[in-house]
C-alpha positions, 0 to 999 in steps of 0.5 A: 940684089937686083931688085927688079929680079925679085917677086914681091909674092916670094916675101911673103914666103920668106916671112911665112916660113920664118913664122912657121919653121916649116915648108908644109906649115908656111904652105898653108898660110899662104895657101902653096903646096910643099913644093911650092914654097921649096921652089920659092925658097931655093929662088929667094936663097938665089937672089939674096945669096944665103941659105937663109935656113937650116934642117934641124930635124923637122924644123927649119932654123934660120940664119942670123941673116934671115933673122936679121930680115924678119921684122922689116920683111913683116913690116913690109907686109903689114904697109902693103895690106894696110894701103891695099885694103885701107878702102876695102870693106871688111867682111868678118865671115870671110877673114881667116886672121890668127889673133894671139892674145896676152893677157892672165889666166883669168881671161880664160874665164871672163873674155874666151867662152863669150869671144868664141861665141862671137867668132863661131858666129861672126868671124867662122874661119878666124882663130885665137889664142891666148898666150901668157903674159910675158912678167918680164916684157909684157910690151915687147912681144907686141914688137916682135910679132909674138902677139897681137893684142896683150890686155894688162894694167895701165902703164906708161907704154913705148911710144910705139903702142896703141891702148883703150880702156877696158875696165876697172877693177877694184880689190876684195880679200878672199878667205875660205868661207869656213876659216876660223877665224873670220867664222870666230870675228863674225864676218860674213861675204861683203863684211870688212876685214879687221886690219890686224886680222890683215895684217896677221893672217898668211897670205897668198899673191898673184904674181907672175913675176914672183914678187911679194909686196905690191898693192896693198904694201904702200898704205901699210908701210905709212902705217907702219905695217906689214901683211905676212904674204907666205906665197905667191903664184902667177896665176889667178886660179891657182891663188883662189885653189890654195885658199880653198884647202888652207886658212890663207886669205888673198887680196885679188880683183873684186870681178874674178873674186865674185866669180869664183866664189859662186863656183869656189867655197870663198867669201870676199871681203872687203880690205881696210885700207884704200887699195888703189884700183888696177886699171885694165887696158889692151894694148897693140903695135900702132901698125895695126891701128887702121888694120880693118881686122884687127879693129873689129877684133878690138872691138869684139873685146872691148864689148865683152870686157868693158860691162866689168865696170858695173858695180865700180866707183869710176870717179876714183880713176 
């Protein structure tokens, strides 16, 4: 292929088609009519000597060759955008970015309402999607452009990723406020649950991966004890709802327990053993670090979530 004959605008069309799988939606993404996108696709097919996409119902499916171009094409577009926007000021009022954020369901409660307010006022043309974390590959979705920002516990991340701290969360035990064993023991919200009760009561665990053990279990193992986890759920709100309709208990982040105890018939108790706090960070691909729109969006997310550190002992971090 002769590069001198390749219109760089065609790269944007190819990227849009790979993202959308539709000439109509690709046109909406790049500001072209469907016929203009179809014409650009024909030029790309001729230049690259490959059909690139085949029709499958209402969608276009990329050929293997087109799939191989997906990440390199997006990298090229990102690099060009970074070059030409480096010294330009960012105006959120004019920004039309779509940001996909992955995180646990609780961020629908503690992030999205305030984020919607900020976006509507400060960046009305911007759009945001909250997506579930992929339990098998939290960070990998960033590399493949599936998400733009992930919110997850601190861990060792790939070298191509950047991160920034958001907030720390200690843990509490939630139980139905009328749980008979807890009432009989005279426990009230803020009390420390006795260790024998903690081990004997049936527990529900939040785990996107479906794991029955983690967190408190290491400390219990050192004491020669085990807790009775009878159920796992991939969503925190679901955990709380199970507790409201049973005599089970659950160990969840303190901020979440305090939030839902105001909405549901729950009380929050202190664990009888030390549990390492969870440190939440936002994670993104380094290709986006200097992107002004991405940096602005990260600052808004941090503004909303870092106040959740209130009440935490940050000296243990």
